[in-house]
C-alpha positions as CSV (number, residue, x, y, z in Angstrom):
1,M,147.7,226.8,156.6
2,I,146.3,227.3,153.1
3,S,146.3,224.1,151.1
4,A,147.7,224.0,147.6
5,D,145.4,224.0,144.6
6,S,146.0,221.0,142.5
7,H,144.9,223.0,139.4
8,A,148.0,225.2,139.9
9,S,150.3,222.2,139.9
10,D,152.0,220.8,136.8
11,P,150.1,217.7,135.6
12,Q,153.2,215.6,135.3
13,A,154.2,216.5,138.9
14,L,150.8,215.3,140.0
15,V,151.2,212.0,138.2
16,S,154.7,211.6,139.5
17,A,153.6,212.1,143.0
18,L,150.8,209.6,142.6
19,E,153.2,207.1,141.1
20,A,155.7,207.6,144.0
21,E,152.9,207.0,146.5
22,L,151.8,203.9,144.7
23,D,155.4,202.5,144.6
24,S,155.7,203.1,148.3
25,L,152.4,201.3,149.0
26,V,153.4,198.3,146.8
27,R,156.6,198.1,148.8
28,L,154.6,198.1,152.0
29,L,152.5,195.3,150.7
30,E,155.6,193.2,149.9
31,I,156.8,193.7,153.5
32,L,153.5,192.8,155.0
33,D,153.8,189.5,153.1
34,I,157.3,189.0,154.4
35,E,156.1,189.7,157.9
36,H,153.3,187.2,157.5
37,Q,155.7,184.5,156.3
38,A,158.0,185.2,159.3
39,L,155.0,184.9,161.7
40,L,153.9,181.6,160.1
41,G,157.5,180.3,160.2
42,A,158.1,181.4,163.8
43,D,161.3,183.1,162.6
44,P,162.1,185.8,165.1
45,A,165.1,187.2,163.3
46,R,163.2,187.6,160.0
47,L,160.2,189.0,161.9
48,E,162.4,191.6,163.5
49,Q,163.8,192.6,160.1
50,A,160.3,192.7,158.6
51,V,158.9,194.9,161.4
52,A,161.8,197.3,161.0
53,A,161.3,197.4,157.2
54,K,157.6,197.9,157.7
55,Q,158.2,200.9,159.9
56,N,160.5,202.4,157.2
57,A,158.0,201.6,154.5
58,I,155.2,203.3,156.4
59,A,157.4,206.4,156.9
60,T,158.2,206.5,153.2
61,H,154.6,206.0,152.3
62,L,153.5,208.8,154.6
63,K,156.2,211.1,153.1
64,C,155.0,210.3,149.6
65,R,151.4,211.0,150.6
66,S,152.4,214.3,152.2
67,E,154.2,215.3,149.0
68,R,151.2,214.5,146.9
69,E,148.9,216.4,149.3
70,S,151.3,219.4,149.1
71,L,150.5,219.6,145.4
72,G,146.9,220.0,146.3
73,L,145.7,216.4,145.6
74,T,144.0,215.5,148.8
75,D,140.5,214.0,148.8
76,S,138.5,213.0,145.8
77,L,141.5,212.4,143.7
78,R,139.6,211.4,140.6
79,E,137.4,214.5,140.8
80,Q,140.4,216.8,141.1
81,L,142.1,215.1,138.2
82,E,139.0,215.2,136.1
83,T,138.6,218.9,136.6
84,H,142.2,219.9,136.2
85,P,142.3,222.3,133.2
86,F,145.8,221.4,131.9
87,I,145.8,217.6,132.0
88,S,145.8,215.9,128.6
89,T,143.5,213.0,128.0
90,D,146.4,210.5,128.0
91,I,147.9,211.8,131.2
92,R,144.4,211.9,132.9
93,K,143.8,208.3,131.8
94,H,147.1,207.2,133.3
95,A,146.5,209.2,136.5
96,F,143.1,207.5,136.9
97,S,144.7,204.1,136.5
98,V,147.3,205.0,139.2
99,V,144.5,206.3,141.5
100,D,142.6,203.0,141.0
101,E,145.7,201.0,141.8
102,L,146.3,203.2,144.9
103,S,142.8,202.5,146.1
104,A,143.2,198.7,145.6
105,C,146.6,198.6,147.3
106,A,145.3,200.7,150.2
107,S,142.5,198.2,150.7
108,D,144.9,195.3,150.3
109,S,147.4,196.7,152.9
110,K,144.6,197.2,155.4
111,N,143.5,193.5,154.9
112,K,147.0,192.2,155.1
113,N,147.8,194.2,158.2
114,T,144.5,192.9,159.8
115,R,145.5,189.4,158.8
116,N,148.9,189.7,160.4
117,G,147.4,191.3,163.5
118,K,145.0,188.3,163.9
119,L,147.9,185.9,163.5
120,I,149.9,187.8,166.2
121,A,146.8,187.7,168.5
122,G,146.6,183.9,168.0
123,L,150.3,183.4,168.7
124,K,150.1,185.6,171.7
125,E,147.2,183.6,173.1
126,R,149.1,180.4,172.5
127,T,152.1,181.8,174.3
128,N,149.9,182.9,177.2
129,T,148.3,179.5,177.4
130,S,151.8,177.9,177.6
131,L,152.8,180.3,180.3
132,R,149.7,179.4,182.3
133,V,150.6,175.8,182.1
134,L,154.3,176.2,182.9
135,R,154.0,178.9,185.5
136,P,150.4,179.7,186.7
137,E,151.7,182.8,188.6
138,A,153.1,184.1,185.3
139,A,149.8,184.0,183.5
140,S,149.2,187.7,184.1
141,I,152.4,188.8,182.5
142,A,151.8,191.2,179.6
143,L,154.2,190.1,176.8
144,Y,153.4,193.1,174.6
145,G,152.0,196.5,175.4
146,D,149.5,198.4,173.4
147,G,152.3,199.8,171.3
148,G,153.5,196.4,170.3
149,S,156.7,196.5,172.2
150,A,157.7,194.3,175.1
151,E,156.9,195.8,178.4
152,N,159.8,195.9,180.8
153,T,157.9,195.7,184.1
154,M,159.7,192.7,185.6
155,G,163.0,191.0,185.5
156,S,163.9,188.6,182.8
157,R,164.5,186.0,185.4
158,L,160.8,185.1,185.7
159,L,160.3,184.5,182.0
160,G,163.7,182.8,181.7
161,S,163.0,180.2,184.4
162,A,160.4,177.7,183.3
């Protein structure tokens, strides 16, 4: 597949694609904060909603990123924008600002996702410790698989009988 040339794309379309991607990433950051609060508050209903919303936000972000890449803006965004022959100084300045925000939000989302993952790991360990105390034979139960979903390898009776 031949990738698009960003220099052939309309400058405003490039900026609009960057803005859409930024908006999707900002929404993901908001949801990561909601997920964090649900984890801290031990609120399973809110956590379930946050996880579903996070999956939707990730899908939206990936779609926006794909649309930006389809315009030829892939790696080295600043360099591609700098060398675009038809971008005015004002549009270029705004595009650079959006790219900087995108970079900061991407870093922030990685940090927040790592923070939430560490919190989940701690909560999982606390749950496993409780299981070992309540039912030593249940200590080897895997509550979550590598994909994050509950593994259905045994009947619910074991976990429901403490």
